[in-house]
C-alpha positions in Angstrom: -50.8 133.6 101.2 -49.5 137.1 100.6 -49.5 137.7 96.9 -47.2 140.8 96.9 -44.1 140.7 99.1 -41.9 143.7 99.8 -39.3 142.4 97.3 -42.0 142.0 94.6 -43.4 145.5 95.3 -39.9 146.9 95.0 -39.5 145.3 91.5 -42.9 146.4 90.4 -42.2 150.0 91.4 -39.1 149.9 89.3 -41.0 148.5 86.3 -44.2 150.6 85.9 -46.8 149.9 83.3 -45.6 150.9 79.8 -41.9 150.9 80.9 -41.1 147.8 78.7 -42.9 149.1 75.6 -39.7 149.4 73.6 -38.0 146.3 74.9 -37.9 142.9 73.3 -39.3 139.9 75.2 -35.9 138.5 76.0 -35.1 141.8 77.9 -38.3 141.8 80.0 -38.0 139.9 83.3 -41.0 138.2 84.7 -41.5 139.7 88.2 -44.1 137.3 89.7 -46.2 134.3 88.6 -49.7 133.7 90.0 -51.5 130.3 89.5 -54.4 128.3 90.6 -56.8 125.5 90.0 -54.3 123.5 88.0 -55.3 125.4 84.9 -54.4 129.0 85.3 -51.1 130.9 85.2 -50.5 134.6 85.1 -47.0 136.1 84.5 -46.6 139.7 85.7 -44.0 141.8 84.0 -45.1 145.4 84.8 -47.1 147.0 87.6 -48.5 150.3 88.9 -49.6 151.0 92.4 -52.9 152.9 92.2 -54.1 155.7 94.5 -56.5 153.3 96.3 -53.6 150.9 97.2 -54.5 148.3 94.6 -52.1 147.2 91.9 -52.6 147.1 88.1 -50.5 144.5 86.4 -49.5 143.9 82.7 -49.7 140.2 82.3 -49.4 137.2 80.0 -52.1 134.9 81.1 -52.6 131.3 80.4 -55.9 129.5 80.7 -58.2 128.6 77.9 -56.4 131.0 75.7 -53.0 132.5 76.1 -53.1 136.3 75.9 -51.6 139.6 76.9 -53.7 141.8 79.1 -54.0 143.5 82.4 -55.6 142.6 85.8 -55.9 144.2 89.2 -54.6 142.6 92.3 -58.0 142.9 93.9 -59.5 140.9 91.0 -56.9 138.1 91.5 -57.7 138.0 95.2 -61.4 137.3 94.5 -60.7 134.3 92.3 -61.4 130.8 93.8 -61.2 127.6 91.8 -63.7 124.7 92.0 -64.3 122.2 93.5 -62.8 123.3 96.8 -62.7 127.1 96.3 -58.9 127.3 96.4 -57.5 130.9 95.9 -54.8 132.2 93.6 -51.3 131.5 94.8 -47.9 133.0 94.1 -45.2 130.8 92.8 -42.6 131.1 95.6 -40.0 129.2 93.6 -40.2 131.0 90.3 -36.9 130.7 88.5 -35.4 133.8 86.9 -37.1 134.1 83.6 -38.0 136.5 80.9 -41.2 137.1 78.9 -39.4 135.4 76.0 -39.1 132.2 78.2 -42.8 132.3 79.0 -43.8 132.8 75.3 -41.5 129.9 74.3 -43.2 127.6 76.9 -46.8 128.8 76.8 -47.1 130.8 73.7 -46.8 129.8 70.1 -45.2 131.2 66.9 -48.3 133.3 66.2 -47.5 135.6 69.2 -45.8 138.7 68.2 -44.9 140.9 71.1 -45.4 144.5 70.3 -45.5 146.1 73.8 -48.8 144.8 75.0 -50.7 147.4 77.0 -53.5 147.1 79.5 -56.9 147.3 77.9 -58.1 149.8 80.4 -55.1 152.1 80.9 -57.1 155.2 80.2 -59.6 154.4 82.9 -57.3 153.6 85.8 -54.8 156.2 86.7 -51.6 155.2 88.6 -50.7 157.0 91.8 -48.9 160.1 90.7 -47.0 160.2 94.1 -45.1 156.9 93.4 
């Protein structure tokens, strides 16, 4: 399954990493949801295309603990879930939703959104040509 379609890429290019810093969760659309293994969900709300063609995503991830963070597309593509080694999939039927909707469903009252940033944003530089 192709994880990034042309439509998703267009939305990501319009919403680079850090572009939602001053917005509230109800004003931040979820661009794509990745899931796998019946136990993992990852909601992407920002992205930068890197010089090497990879993507850096700002995410809210749900697995053992729900948390904000960042992940590379290339990292997602290497994940396979036991016992059958199934890969990450893209939710092709994701309804229109915001980060606030995700927090209401998967988060809890102890989450306070304050413009979560990728942990490694100083190490990975986005493509300056995009």
